[in-house]
Every structure is written in structure tokens, then in C-alpha cells.
C-alpha positions as CSV (number, residue, x, y, z in Angstrom):
1,X,0.0,0.0,0.0
2,X,1.5,3.3,-1.1
3,X,0.8,6.7,0.3
4,X,-1.0,7.7,-2.9
5,X,-3.7,5.1,-2.3
6,X,-4.3,6.2,1.3
7,X,-7.1,8.7,2.0
8,X,-6.0,12.2,1.8
9,X,-8.3,13.5,4.5
10,X,-10.5,12.3,7.4
11,X,-13.4,13.8,9.3
12,X,-12.9,14.4,13.0
13,X,-15.7,13.8,15.6
14,X,-16.4,17.5,15.8
15,X,-16.9,17.7,12.0
16,X,-13.5,19.2,11.1
17,X,-11.7,17.8,8.0
18,X,-8.0,17.2,8.6
19,X,-5.1,15.6,6.7
20,X,-4.9,11.8,7.0
21,X,-1.9,10.7,9.2
22,X,-0.9,7.0,8.8
23,X,1.5,7.3,11.7
24,X,-1.3,7.7,14.1
25,X,-2.7,4.3,13.1
26,X,0.8,2.8,13.5
27,X,1.1,4.3,17.0
28,X,-2.4,3.1,18.0
29,X,-1.6,-0.5,16.9
30,X,1.8,-0.4,18.6
31,X,0.2,0.6,21.9
32,X,-2.3,-2.3,21.7
33,X,0.3,-4.9,20.8
34,X,2.8,-3.6,23.3
35,X,0.2,-4.0,26.1
36,X,0.0,-7.7,25.3
37,X,3.3,-9.0,24.0
38,X,5.7,-6.1,23.6
39,X,4.8,-5.3,20.0
40,X,7.4,-4.3,17.4
41,X,7.2,-1.5,14.9
42,X,7.6,-3.7,11.7
43,X,4.5,-5.7,12.8
44,X,2.6,-2.5,13.5
45,X,3.6,-1.1,10.0
46,X,2.2,-4.2,8.3
47,X,-1.0,-4.1,10.2
48,X,-1.4,-0.4,9.5
49,X,-1.1,-1.1,5.8
50,X,-4.0,-3.5,6.0
51,X,-6.1,-0.9,7.9
52,X,-5.3,1.7,5.2
53,X,-6.3,-0.8,2.5
54,X,-9.6,-1.4,4.1
55,X,-10.2,2.4,4.2
56,X,-9.4,2.9,0.5
57,X,-12.8,1.8,-0.9
58,X,-14.8,3.8,1.7
59,X,-12.7,6.9,1.1
60,X,-13.8,6.9,-2.6
61,X,-17.4,7.3,-1.5
62,X,-17.0,9.7,1.5
63,X,-14.3,10.9,3.9
64,X,-13.5,8.2,6.5
65,X,-14.2,9.2,10.1
66,X,-12.2,8.6,13.2
67,X,-14.8,6.0,14.4
68,X,-14.5,4.1,11.0
69,X,-10.7,4.1,11.3
70,X,-10.9,2.7,14.9
71,X,-13.4,0.1,13.7
72,X,-11.0,-1.0,11.0
73,X,-8.1,-1.3,13.5
74,X,-10.2,-3.6,15.7
75,X,-11.3,-5.7,12.6
76,X,-7.7,-6.1,11.3
77,X,-6.4,-7.2,14.7
78,X,-9.1,-9.8,15.1
79,X,-8.6,-11.1,11.6
80,X,-4.9,-11.5,12.3
81,X,-5.7,-13.6,15.3
82,X,-4.6,-11.0,17.8
83,X,-7.7,-11.1,20.0
84,X,-5.8,-10.0,23.1
85,X,-4.3,-7.0,21.2
86,X,-7.8,-6.2,19.9
87,X,-9.2,-6.3,23.4
88,X,-6.4,-4.0,24.6
89,X,-7.3,-1.5,21.8
90,X,-11.0,-1.7,22.6
91,X,-10.3,-0.9,26.3
92,X,-8.0,2.0,25.3
93,X,-10.7,3.3,22.9
94,X,-13.3,3.0,25.6
95,X,-11.2,4.9,28.1
96,X,-10.6,7.7,25.5
97,X,-14.3,7.9,24.8
98,X,-15.1,8.2,28.5
99,X,-12.6,11.0,28.9
100,X,-14.0,12.8,25.8
101,X,-17.5,12.4,27.1
102,X,-16.5,13.7,30.5
103,X,-15.0,16.8,29.0
104,X,-18.1,17.5,27.0
105,X,-20.4,16.9,30.0
106,X,-18.2,19.0,32.2
107,X,-18.2,21.9,29.7
108,X,-21.9,21.7,29.4
109,X,-22.3,21.8,33.2
110,X,-19.9,24.8,33.5
111,X,-21.9,26.6,30.9
112,X,-25.1,26.1,32.8
113,X,-23.6,27.3,36.1
114,X,-22.2,30.4,34.5
115,X,-25.5,31.1,32.8
116,X,-27.1,31.1,36.3
117,X,-30.0,29.0,35.1
118,X,-33.3,29.1,36.9
119,X,-35.0,25.8,37.6
120,X,-38.6,26.4,38.5
121,X,-38.4,29.2,41.1
122,X,-35.0,28.1,42.4
123,X,-32.0,30.1,41.3
124,X,-29.1,27.7,41.0
125,X,-25.9,29.8,41.6
126,X,-25.8,33.2,42.9
127,X,-22.5,34.8,44.1
128,X,-19.3,34.6,42.0
129,X,-17.6,32.5,44.7
130,X,-20.6,30.1,44.7
131,X,-20.4,29.7,41.0
132,X,-16.6,29.1,41.2
133,X,-17.0,26.5,43.8
134,X,-19.9,24.8,41.9
135,X,-17.6,24.6,38.9
136,X,-14.9,23.0,41.0
137,X,-17.4,20.6,42.5
138,X,-18.6,19.6,39.1
139,X,-15.1,19.0,37.9
140,X,-14.3,17.0,41.0
141,X,-17.3,14.7,40.6
142,X,-16.3,14.0,37.0
143,X,-12.7,13.2,38.0
144,X,-13.7,10.9,40.8
145,X,-16.2,9.0,38.7
146,X,-14.0,8.6,35.6
147,X,-10.5,8.3,37.2
148,X,-10.7,7.3,40.9
149,X,-13.7,5.1,41.6
150,X,-13.7,1.5,40.6
151,X,-16.0,1.1,37.5
152,X,-18.7,-1.0,39.3
153,X,-19.1,1.7,42.0
154,X,-19.1,4.6,39.5
155,X,-21.6,2.8,37.3
156,X,-23.9,2.0,40.2
157,X,-24.0,5.7,41.2
158,X,-24.6,6.8,37.6
159,X,-27.4,4.2,37.1
160,X,-29.1,5.2,40.4
161,X,-28.7,1.9,42.2
162,X,-27.0,4.0,44.9
163,X,-26.0,7.5,45.5
164,X,-22.5,8.5,46.8
165,X,-23.3,11.5,49.0
166,X,-21.2,14.6,48.5
167,X,-19.2,13.0,45.8
168,X,-17.3,16.2,45.1
169,X,-15.5,15.8,48.5
170,X,-14.8,12.1,47.9
171,X,-11.0,12.1,48.4
172,X,-10.5,15.3,50.4
173,X,-12.6,15.5,53.5
174,X,-14.8,13.6,56.0
175,X,-18.4,14.5,56.5
176,X,-19.4,15.8,60.0
177,X,-17.6,16.4,63.3
178,X,-18.5,16.7,67.0
179,X,-16.2,19.6,68.1
180,X,-14.7,19.1,71.6
181,X,-15.9,22.6,72.7
182,X,-15.1,22.1,76.4
183,X,-11.4,21.6,75.5
184,X,-11.4,24.7,73.3
185,X,-13.0,26.8,76.0
186,X,-10.3,25.9,78.5
187,X,-7.2,25.6,76.3
188,X,-8.0,27.9,73.3
189,X,-6.6,26.9,69.9
190,X,-4.4,27.9,67.0
191,X,-5.4,29.2,63.6
192,X,-3.1,29.9,60.7
193,X,-3.1,33.5,61.8
194,X,-2.2,32.9,65.4
195,X,-3.4,31.6,68.8
196,X,-7.0,32.1,70.0
197,X,-6.8,32.2,73.8
198,X,-9.4,30.7,76.2
199,X,-12.4,33.1,76.7
200,X,-13.2,34.9,79.9
201,X,-16.5,36.5,79.1
202,X,-19.8,35.3,77.5
203,X,-19.4,37.4,74.3
204,X,-15.8,36.2,73.6
205,X,-16.9,32.6,74.4
206,X,-19.7,32.8,71.9
207,X,-17.4,34.3,69.3
208,X,-14.7,31.6,69.9
209,X,-17.4,29.0,69.4
210,X,-18.5,30.5,66.0
211,X,-14.9,30.7,64.8
212,X,-14.1,27.2,65.9
213,X,-17.2,25.9,64.1
214,X,-16.2,27.6,60.9
215,X,-12.6,26.4,61.2
216,X,-13.9,22.8,61.5
217,X,-16.2,23.5,58.4
218,X,-13.0,24.1,56.4
219,X,-11.9,20.5,57.2
220,X,-15.3,18.8,57.0
221,X,-18.0,19.4,54.4
222,X,-21.0,18.4,56.5
223,X,-22.5,19.2,59.8
224,X,-20.5,20.6,62.7
225,X,-21.8,19.9,66.2
226,X,-21.4,21.4,69.7
227,X,-22.7,18.5,71.9
228,X,-24.0,19.6,75.3
229,X,-23.2,23.2,74.4
230,X,-24.7,24.6,77.6
231,X,-22.3,22.4,79.7
232,X,-19.2,23.4,77.6
233,X,-20.0,27.1,77.8
234,X,-20.8,27.0,81.5
235,X,-17.4,25.7,82.3
236,X,-15.8,28.7,80.8
237,X,-17.8,31.5,82.3
238,X,-17.4,33.2,85.6
239,X,-20.4,32.9,88.0
240,X,-20.9,36.7,88.0
241,X,-21.9,36.7,84.3
242,X,-25.1,38.6,84.0
243,X,-28.2,37.6,82.1
244,X,-27.8,40.6,79.8
245,X,-24.3,39.4,78.9
246,X,-25.6,35.9,78.2
247,X,-28.5,37.3,76.1
248,X,-26.1,39.4,74.0
249,X,-23.7,36.5,73.5
250,X,-26.4,34.1,72.4
251,X,-27.9,36.7,70.1
252,X,-24.5,37.3,68.5
253,X,-24.0,33.5,68.1
254,X,-27.3,33.1,66.3
255,X,-26.5,36.0,64.0
256,X,-23.0,34.7,63.2
257,X,-24.2,31.2,62.4
258,X,-26.8,32.6,60.0
259,X,-24.8,35.3,58.3
260,X,-21.2,34.2,57.9
261,X,-21.2,32.5,54.5
262,X,-18.1,30.4,54.9
263,X,-19.3,27.1,53.4
264,X,-19.3,26.4,49.7
265,X,-19.2,30.0,48.8
266,X,-22.7,31.0,49.4
267,X,-23.8,28.9,52.5
268,X,-23.4,29.2,56.2
269,X,-22.0,26.2,58.1
270,X,-24.3,23.3,59.0
271,X,-24.3,23.8,62.7
272,X,-26.0,21.9,65.5
273,X,-26.1,22.6,69.2
274,X,-27.4,20.1,71.7
275,X,-28.5,21.2,75.2
276,X,-31.0,20.9,78.0
277,X,-29.7,18.0,80.2
278,X,-27.4,20.0,82.5
279,X,-29.2,21.2,85.7
280,X,-26.3,23.4,86.9
281,X,-27.3,27.1,87.3
282,X,-25.0,28.5,84.7
283,X,-25.9,25.8,82.1
284,X,-29.6,26.5,82.7
285,X,-29.2,30.2,82.1
286,X,-27.2,29.6,78.9
287,X,-30.0,27.2,77.6
288,X,-32.7,29.8,78.3
289,X,-30.7,32.6,76.7
290,X,-30.1,30.4,73.6
291,X,-33.8,29.6,73.3
292,X,-34.7,33.3,73.7
293,X,-32.2,34.3,71.0
294,X,-33.4,31.7,68.6
295,X,-37.1,32.6,69.1
296,X,-36.4,36.3,68.6
297,X,-34.9,35.5,65.2
298,X,-32.7,37.9,63.2
299,X,-32.7,41.7,62.9
300,X,-36.4,42.1,61.9
301,X,-37.7,38.9,63.4
302,X,-36.8,36.8,60.4
303,X,-36.7,33.1,61.4
304,X,-33.2,31.8,62.0
305,X,-32.3,28.6,60.0
306,X,-29.2,27.9,62.0
307,X,-28.0,26.6,64.4
308,X,-30.0,23.4,64.5
309,X,-31.1,23.0,68.1
310,X,-31.5,19.6,69.7
311,X,-33.0,19.4,73.1
312,X,-31.7,16.4,75.2
313,X,-34.8,14.8,76.7
314,X,-34.0,12.7,79.8
315,X,-36.0,11.1,82.6
316,X,-35.2,12.6,86.0
317,X,-33.7,15.7,84.4
318,X,-36.4,17.4,82.3
319,X,-39.0,14.9,81.3
320,X,-41.6,15.4,84.0
321,X,-43.0,18.2,86.3
322,X,-40.7,18.4,89.3
323,X,-37.5,17.5,87.3
324,X,-34.9,20.3,87.7
325,X,-35.0,21.2,84.0
326,X,-38.7,20.7,83.3
327,X,-39.1,24.4,82.8
328,X,-36.5,24.2,80.1
329,X,-38.5,21.6,78.3
330,X,-41.6,23.8,78.5
331,X,-39.7,26.7,77.1
332,X,-38.2,24.5,74.3
333,X,-41.8,23.4,73.4
334,X,-42.8,27.1,73.2
335,X,-40.0,27.9,70.8
336,X,-40.4,24.7,68.8
337,X,-44.1,25.6,68.2
338,X,-43.1,28.9,66.7
339,X,-39.8,28.1,64.9
340,X,-39.7,24.3,64.4
341,X,-36.6,24.1,66.6
342,X,-35.4,22.5,68.8
343,X,-35.9,18.9,67.8
344,X,-35.9,16.4,70.6
345,X,-33.4,13.6,71.2
346,X,-34.6,10.9,73.6
347,X,-31.7,9.7,75.8
348,X,-33.9,7.1,77.5
349,X,-34.7,5.2,74.3
350,X,-33.6,1.6,74.7
351,X,-30.8,1.9,72.3
352,X,-29.5,5.1,73.9
353,X,-29.7,4.2,77.6
354,X,-26.2,2.6,77.8
355,X,-24.7,5.5,75.8
356,X,-26.7,8.4,77.3
357,X,-23.6,10.4,77.9
358,X,-21.9,9.3,74.7
359,X,-24.5,9.6,72.0
360,X,-25.0,12.7,69.8
361,X,-27.7,13.6,67.4
362,X,-26.6,15.8,64.6
363,X,-28.6,18.3,62.5
364,X,-31.0,16.5,60.2
365,X,-31.2,13.0,61.4
366,X,-27.6,11.6,61.9
367,X,-26.5,9.9,65.2
368,X,-23.1,9.3,66.5
369,X,-23.0,6.5,69.0
370,X,-20.6,4.0,70.6
371,X,-17.1,3.7,69.1
372,X,-15.8,0.1,68.7
373,X,-12.3,1.4,69.4
374,X,-13.3,2.6,72.9
375,X,-13.2,6.4,72.6
376,X,-15.4,7.4,75.6
377,X,-17.4,10.3,74.1
378,X,-18.6,11.5,70.7
379,X,-16.5,14.7,71.0
380,X,-13.7,14.3,68.5
381,X,-15.6,12.0,66.2
382,X,-18.1,12.2,63.5
383,X,-19.6,10.7,60.3
384,X,-17.0,10.0,57.6
385,X,-19.2,9.3,54.6
386,X,-22.6,8.1,53.4
387,X,-23.7,6.0,50.5
388,X,-27.5,5.8,50.0
389,X,-29.4,2.8,48.6
390,X,-32.2,3.3,46.2
391,X,-34.7,0.7,47.6
392,X,-37.3,1.6,44.9
393,X,-35.0,0.8,42.0
394,X,-34.2,-2.6,43.5
395,X,-38.0,-3.3,43.9
396,X,-38.8,-2.2,40.3
397,X,-36.0,-4.2,38.8
398,X,-36.9,-7.3,40.8
399,X,-40.5,-7.1,39.7
400,X,-39.7,-6.5,36.1
401,X,-37.0,-9.1,35.7
402,X,-38.4,-11.7,38.0
403,X,-35.5,-11.5,40.4
404,X,-35.4,-12.2,44.1
405,X,-35.7,-8.7,45.8
406,X,-33.8,-9.6,48.9
407,X,-30.9,-11.2,47.0
408,X,-30.7,-8.2,44.7
409,X,-30.8,-5.7,47.5
410,X,-28.2,-7.6,49.4
411,X,-25.8,-7.4,46.4
412,X,-26.4,-3.7,46.1
413,X,-25.9,-3.1,49.8
414,X,-22.6,-5.0,49.8
415,X,-21.5,-2.9,46.9
416,X,-22.4,0.2,48.8
417,X,-20.4,-1.0,51.8
418,X,-17.4,-1.7,49.6
419,X,-17.8,1.9,48.3
420,X,-17.8,3.2,51.8
421,X,-14.7,1.2,52.6
422,X,-13.0,2.4,49.4
423,X,-13.7,6.0,50.4
424,X,-12.3,5.3,53.9
425,X,-9.1,3.9,52.4
426,X,-8.7,6.9,50.1
427,X,-9.3,9.4,53.0
428,X,-7.0,7.5,55.3
429,X,-4.1,8.5,53.0
430,X,-4.6,12.2,53.8
431,X,-1.8,13.7,55.8
432,X,-2.4,15.5,59.1
433,X,-1.5,18.8,57.7
434,X,-4.2,18.5,55.1
435,X,-6.8,18.8,57.8
436,X,-5.0,21.4,59.9
437,X,-7.8,22.1,62.5
438,X,-9.2,18.6,63.0
439,X,-6.0,16.7,62.9
440,X,-3.3,19.3,63.2
441,X,-4.8,20.7,66.4
442,X,-5.3,17.1,67.7
443,X,-9.1,17.5,68.0
444,X,-10.0,14.3,66.2
445,X,-9.9,11.2,68.4
446,X,-6.4,9.7,68.5
447,X,-5.0,12.5,66.3
448,X,-2.8,14.1,69.1
449,X,0.8,13.5,68.3
450,X,0.4,12.9,64.6
451,X,3.2,14.4,62.6
452,X,2.3,16.9,59.9
453,X,3.2,14.3,57.2
454,X,1.6,11.4,58.9
455,X,-1.5,9.7,57.5
456,X,-4.7,10.1,59.5
457,X,-5.9,6.4,59.4
458,X,-5.6,5.8,63.1
459,X,-7.7,8.8,63.9
460,X,-10.3,8.5,61.1
461,X,-11.2,4.9,62.1
462,X,-13.1,6.4,65.1
463,X,-15.7,7.9,62.7
464,X,-18.7,6.3,61.2
465,X,-19.3,4.9,57.7
466,X,-23.1,5.2,57.0
467,X,-25.1,3.0,54.8
468,X,-28.2,5.1,54.0
469,X,-31.5,4.2,52.3
470,X,-34.5,6.0,51.0
471,X,-37.8,5.1,49.5
472,X,-39.0,2.2,51.7
473,X,-42.6,3.3,51.3
474,X,-42.4,3.3,47.5
475,X,-40.5,0.1,47.4
476,X,-43.2,-1.6,49.5
477,X,-45.8,-0.2,47.0
478,X,-44.0,-2.0,44.2
479,X,-43.5,-5.2,46.2
480,X,-46.8,-5.5,48.1
481,X,-49.2,-3.0,46.5
482,X,-49.3,-0.9,49.7
483,X,-46.9,1.1,51.9
484,X,-46.3,0.4,55.6
485,X,-49.2,2.7,56.7
486,X,-51.7,0.9,54.6
487,X,-51.0,-2.7,55.4
488,X,-49.7,-4.7,58.3
489,X,-48.1,-7.1,55.8
490,X,-46.3,-4.2,54.2
491,X,-45.1,-3.0,57.7
492,X,-43.8,-6.5,58.4
493,X,-42.0,-6.6,55.0
494,X,-40.5,-3.1,55.7
495,X,-39.1,-4.1,59.0
496,X,-37.7,-7.3,57.5
497,X,-35.9,-5.2,54.8
498,X,-34.4,-2.8,57.2
499,X,-33.5,-5.6,59.6
500,X,-31.5,-7.2,56.8
501,X,-29.7,-4.0,56.0
502,X,-28.8,-3.6,59.7
503,X,-27.5,-7.2,59.8
504,X,-25.2,-6.4,56.8
505,X,-23.8,-3.3,58.5
506,X,-23.2,-5.1,61.7
507,X,-21.4,-7.8,59.8
508,X,-19.3,-5.2,57.9
509,X,-18.3,-3.6,61.2
510,X,-16.8,-6.9,62.3
511,X,-15.3,-7.8,58.9
512,X,-13.7,-4.4,58.3
513,X,-13.1,-3.6,61.9
514,X,-14.7,-0.2,61.4
515,X,-17.8,1.7,62.7
516,X,-20.3,0.8,59.9
517,X,-23.8,1.9,60.7
518,X,-27.3,2.0,59.1
519,X,-28.6,5.5,58.5
520,X,-32.2,6.4,57.9
521,X,-31.4,8.9,55.2
522,X,-33.4,12.0,55.0
523,X,-33.7,12.2,51.2
524,X,-32.0,15.4,50.0
525,X,-30.1,15.5,46.6
526,X,-31.1,11.9,45.8
527,X,-34.8,12.5,46.5
528,X,-35.4,13.9,43.0
529,X,-32.5,12.2,41.2
530,X,-33.5,8.6,41.9
531,X,-37.1,8.9,40.6
532,X,-35.9,10.7,37.5
533,X,-33.4,7.9,36.6
534,X,-36.0,5.2,37.5
535,X,-38.6,6.8,35.3
536,X,-36.3,6.6,32.4
537,X,-35.8,2.9,32.9
538,X,-39.1,1.7,34.3
539,X,-41.6,4.4,33.1
540,X,-44.1,6.4,35.0
541,X,-45.3,4.0,37.7
542,X,-48.3,5.5,39.5
543,X,-47.7,6.5,43.1
544,X,-44.0,5.6,42.7
545,X,-41.9,7.2,40.0
546,X,-44.4,9.7,38.8
547,X,-44.4,11.8,42.0
548,X,-41.0,13.4,41.4
549,X,-39.6,12.4,44.8
550,X,-39.0,9.4,47.0
551,X,-39.9,9.3,50.7
552,X,-37.1,9.6,53.3
553,X,-35.9,6.3,54.7
554,X,-38.7,4.6,56.6
555,X,-41.0,7.6,56.8
556,X,-44.6,7.4,55.9
557,X,-45.3,9.1,52.5
558,X,-45.7,12.9,52.7
559,X,-49.1,12.7,51.1
560,X,-50.4,10.1,53.5
561,X,-52.7,11.5,56.2
562,X,-52.4,9.6,59.5
563,X,-52.9,10.4,63.2
564,X,-50.0,11.4,65.3
565,X,-50.2,8.3,67.5
566,X,-50.3,6.0,64.5
567,X,-47.4,7.6,62.8
568,X,-45.3,7.3,66.0
569,X,-46.4,3.7,66.4
570,X,-45.4,2.8,62.8
571,X,-42.1,4.5,62.7
572,X,-40.8,3.8,66.2
573,X,-39.5,0.2,65.5
574,X,-37.2,1.5,62.7
575,X,-35.4,3.9,65.1
576,X,-33.9,0.9,67.0
577,X,-32.7,-0.6,63.7
578,X,-31.1,2.5,62.3
579,X,-28.1,3.1,64.6
580,X,-26.6,5.7,62.4
581,X,-29.5,8.1,62.7
582,X,-33.2,8.4,62.5
583,X,-36.0,11.1,62.7
584,X,-39.7,11.1,62.9
585,X,-41.2,14.5,62.1
586,X,-44.8,15.4,63.0
587,X,-46.4,17.8,60.5
588,X,-48.8,20.6,61.4
589,X,-50.6,22.9,58.9
590,X,-49.4,26.0,60.8
591,X,-47.2,27.0,63.8
592,X,-48.5,25.7,67.2
593,X,-49.1,28.0,70.1
594,X,-50.3,25.2,72.5
595,X,-47.2,23.8,74.3
596,X,-49.4,21.2,76.0
597,X,-50.2,19.6,72.6
598,X,-46.5,19.5,71.7
599,X,-45.6,18.2,75.2
600,X,-48.1,15.4,74.8
601,X,-46.5,14.4,71.5
602,X,-43.0,14.5,72.9
603,X,-44.1,12.3,75.8
604,X,-45.7,9.9,73.3
605,X,-42.5,9.8,71.3
606,X,-40.4,9.1,74.4
607,X,-42.8,6.3,75.5
608,X,-42.8,4.7,72.1
609,X,-39.0,4.4,72.1
610,X,-38.2,7.0,69.4
611,X,-34.6,8.3,69.3
612,X,-35.2,11.6,67.6
613,X,-38.4,13.6,67.0
614,X,-39.2,16.9,65.3
615,X,-42.1,19.2,64.3
616,X,-42.7,20.6,60.9
617,X,-45.0,23.4,59.6
618,X,-44.7,26.4,57.3
619,X,-42.8,29.4,58.8
620,X,-43.3,32.5,56.6
621,X,-42.0,36.0,57.2
622,X,-42.7,39.2,55.3
623,X,-39.5,41.2,54.7
624,X,-41.5,44.4,54.1
625,X,-43.4,44.6,57.4
626,X,-42.2,41.8,59.6
627,X,-45.5,39.9,59.6
628,X,-45.0,36.1,60.5
629,X,-47.3,33.2,60.0
630,X,-48.7,31.1,57.2
631,X,-48.7,33.4,54.1
632,X,-50.1,31.6,51.1
633,X,-49.4,34.4,48.6
634,X,-49.1,38.1,49.2
635,X,-48.7,39.5,52.8
636,X,-52.1,40.0,54.4
637,X,-50.8,42.9,56.5
638,X,-49.0,45.1,54.1
639,X,-50.0,43.5,50.8
640,X,-46.4,43.0,49.8
641,X,-45.9,40.7,46.8
642,X,-45.1,37.0,47.4
643,X,-41.5,37.6,46.2
644,X,-40.8,39.5,49.5
645,X,-41.9,36.6,51.6
646,X,-39.2,34.4,53.1
647,X,-40.6,30.8,53.5
648,X,-38.8,28.4,55.7
649,X,-39.6,24.6,55.7
650,X,-38.1,21.5,57.2
651,X,-36.3,19.8,54.3
652,X,-34.4,16.5,54.8
653,X,-34.3,17.1,58.5
654,X,-32.9,20.6,58.2
655,X,-34.6,24.0,58.1
656,X,-34.2,25.6,54.7
657,X,-35.4,28.6,52.8
658,X,-37.9,27.4,50.2
659,X,-36.1,29.3,47.4
660,X,-33.0,27.1,48.0
661,X,-34.9,23.8,47.8
662,X,-34.2,21.4,44.8
663,X,-37.2,20.3,42.6
664,X,-37.5,16.8,44.2
665,X,-37.9,18.1,47.7
666,X,-40.1,20.9,46.5
667,X,-42.5,18.3,45.0
668,X,-42.6,16.5,48.3
669,X,-43.3,19.7,50.2
670,X,-46.2,20.4,47.9
671,X,-47.6,17.0,48.6
672,X,-47.4,17.1,52.4
673,X,-50.5,16.2,54.4
674,X,-50.6,17.4,58.0
675,X,-50.3,14.4,60.4
676,X,-51.6,16.4,63.3
677,X,-54.7,18.5,63.7
678,X,-54.3,19.3,67.3
679,X,-55.5,15.9,68.5
680,X,-53.5,12.8,69.2
């Protein structure tokens, strides 16, 4: 074959016409043969001549394309009996295709971010820094999916079998952290700019807490927690601290945690404060001041979204009249009826009793419990990562393909656990200096004494790896024709499914020698993504994929109306199974001014063995006149347009402004039926 018989030009994938280059064919063949048997150039030259010959006829009709040339290379290699070389070339070609596709998808995503596209009523990128970080997050996701994750894990995520939470942070940071505030209050801490000394007054103590929380947020992408905040702060303040000083300090803390946008460019840190179980005089005063500040809201009475407040409900401390902190419980109920916070963590639940002083409930629904390595408290520990199972997809596939659902789900759960372990292994290679606050300051359990260049594996093992799940209600619809609120048989099937998942996480804890837990995932980013993917593959299944969202974990569907007592009864057994976190939220149509009603519900939750309970209702605020309440459209007081109304809702366990909610969760909010009408 001479150069004169070869095509003169070829057409590239983007439509450009360029000169034919035979040397590129030789190089491609040489790579393939070298990967198998150390190929030689003369052999590659001969094979290239055959490829060019096969292109000659096609080039007389039209310009050959890159794809046609690659097809010809594969064909020639196979005809010459070089199947292994052909396989090597196919794999090389596939990798190059994935890289090209990733670049195209990435550029499309960047273009959308820069265009500040509106989806529904939700503006997806606001500040320049938020756009920049969104672009970085998008690029990180593509890199991890295409270059770092094993193919079976990446494919399972892309299909929607599972969802790797916070994929953009996969190799660089753990999720959440319980900050050892008592230590910081007594010892101070270092920042890159210098030493922060231990506080001596309420205002400086609150400021130190806010700074510490934001410093931790730089090393962790998820929730940051001050457990038993009242106790930690009380230990740092002099007894002569006045109520006015405490009031000003707590007001400043609430303002800071709602207004310092230090997370992901345009967000404030995910902060949680737990309190209420310390009967000492100073701790009680701090708790009351915190509740007062949260109830008052921001400058014009706007509802505060952060910090998430968790009231620690405990028999003999605050549960009954006559307990030393019962008045704190009543005050917490007053505030919760107006602001949806605090939520209530029940330390006397059967699964919490042994760990009452070493269990922490985070914002949303996560729970940090006992450490298999013996660290005595949750301070200095946290959640490392979460992978969420799509129960609905497993049910739909099992039904369509005639597969055993339990066997299919077990395979997917084991893959999810392997993904968690892979992430742990990747994060374990980080050096102490890469997490300068958590590890460099020795705040994470067993991180004291780590050299700057030392890997963090021995410290990170104290955290939790969480297997999450969503869509139990919809999965049961597919499997049994009813969800757990509609049928006793469905409830039994649901408990069996979750029990199986808990057994798998317990086994993984022993096999991997790590803290692997089952997490009742409050569906957030995956709530809308899963049904979209499933509708593509399985069509619009009534009451399942056509809703636009899947229900959080074991929760009853948002659209299902049920009495408060029945909801508590049905959801309580799942709390004991989900040792990585759980939440039952009682929904009202409007804020509740009757603390007795809420108190009765809290008591019912405690008696039923719930671990964590919350209240949910609309909280609307007019920015023009300050009117608060349920505002369906325009403000009824000043007639300001709906666009001036700030609407706060409980979303995936958190409070969130409605204009920041993704379409999947918005669809669920629109379907919500009130579980409580004032009666039990």
C-alpha cells in the first residue's frame, strides 16, 4: 500500500476535516500490541497497511471518520488472530471515549452554572464565589467518577442503584464532626493567623465557638456539632456573668451562624447545638438565653435557620414536672411551636440508655454512638461518609425481571459498603497537615501527636461509615401493593428489609473492623435524582416514580394522612434498627401555640422508644413589614408581593429557605399532608 492510495483527508468527531496521518494508526496498533506481548514496529507497520487498504474503498465514497478508522483497526487485529491486542485496543478506545464524554459533560455543566440557570423558582448559583465552587465541585465529581472510583461503583452511582453522597468531596474531607468545645473553651486553639486564647466572658466565648465551628467546616464538608453546648460554655464563664451578657452573647452567636457565609461560597455552616440535660445554674441560664435568642430570630424577626437546636430529653432531668430542667423543656416546646426548633433527642430510648452520655444527634437525622475502638465520648468523632441505597429501583427491577428482591438488595448493599470502605481507604491516606484544624490541632480522636506528614488512618477509624437508604414506602408499594401505613403485611415486610440491612452493616463492622452503621437517610439530593433515573428505565409508575420524589428512609409518605399516634407507632421500630441516625417529624398545617399539645406528642415519642423527633410546619415572614405566620401568597398585613416573603420549611431534617430547595424536595413539600390537627 503506497501513500498515494491512502485517504488524503479524514473527518474528526467535531466535524472538522484534517489531513490523513498514517503514523497515528501505527502508533495506536503499537500501543495495543505492546500492552500484550511487547509489540514491534515492523509488525505495526504491516497491520497499519491492512487498515489503510480497508479504508481505500470507503474513502472513494466519502471521507472516512475517526470512528471508522478505529473500527478498521479492531477488525484487522481480530482477523490476524490478535484477539488480546484487539481487546487492549478496545479498552484503550473505551477509556478515551469516557474522557471525551466527561470533558463534554463538564463543559456543558460549567456553561449552565455560568448562565445562572433558573429551575422552577429556584436560582441555582448566585454569588461569584458560589459559581466558582460549583464549577470546582462539578469537575471533582467527573474526576472521581472517571478516574478514581472502581468502575462498578461509578456505574452503580450513575445508574441510580445507589448515591454517593457529597461525591465532590470524595477524596479530600470527611463529613461531620463533633467539636470538643469544652477543651477549646479551657485551652484555646491555634489558627493559621495565630493563637486564640481561652475566653473569659460570655461574648468572647460565643465568638470563639463560632470561629471554631467555621474552622472545622474548612476541614469537613458536612454538619458541625457542639454537643452539650450549655455544659461546655458554662465551664468557661465566671459565676458573675449577667443575664444581659448571656443574652447578647447568644444573640451574637445566632446572628453569626446565620450570616457568615463560609461554606461552599454561598452557604453558612451546617451547625448543631445540643443542650438541656445539665441542671447546673449556669448551664440552665445559657440554655434559656439560647432559646430566647433563637425565638427572637434575626434583625427584623426573620426566622433563623441555624443553628439546628437539639433538646436532650432525659428522665429525671427534664421529662416530668418536678424535674430540675422541666421548665427548660416547656420553654423549648414554646420555641419549637413557633420556629420548628429545637428537635428532641430521647436519651432514654432503649438503644440510647447505655450511651446516654456518649451519643450525639446531629442536625438533620444523623446519630453518632458507641465507638468500637473505645473512645469514651462522641466529641472528637463524626460521620466519615454516606452511601444511599435506592430501595425503589431494586424493587422495580426485581418485579420487572423476575428477580429475588432480597438477593438483589443484598448485592447492592454489599457494593455500597465496599464503596464506603474504598472512600475510607482513600481518605486514610490524607496527611495530618491537610486537615489542619481537626488533625493538626489534635481535635479528632487519637490524632494528638500525629506528625504533619503522617497519614490520618488511626484517627479516622473512630468515625462512622453510614449505609443510608430512601424510598421504603415506594418500594413496598411495588413489592406488596401498599406502603407500611396501609397494610400490616407491608409494615412487616418493611421491618424485614431494614433488619436485613442492619445485619449487613453489623457484619461489615466486624469484617472491616470499622464503625459501619445503618442510616435512615433524610432524602435530599437523591430525593429527585432517583425517581428521574428510575422513570427513564421503568416508566411512570403510578404512586411511585411519577411523584417526582421518594420518601425519606422509613418515613410514611408525605401525602399520606395519618394520626400522630399511628405515625409514631409505625415509625418507632425503625429507630432501633437505624443506629446511624433516624428522625420522625410530626407535621402541622401552621405554627402551634399550644405547648401542651406538643408536650403530649414529645411524651408519646419518648414512651414509644423514638430516638429523635421533630415538628414541621410552614414558617413564613414578610421582609417588608415583619408579619409572620402562614402566608399563602401576598402578605395579608402590608399586601407586599409574594416575592418578598421568606418561606422556611423542614427539608431533609434541616430547616431551609424554600427558594433554595431542589425540585425533588419541593415536589414532596407540595404533597405534604398534616399528620396532626391538634389531637393525638
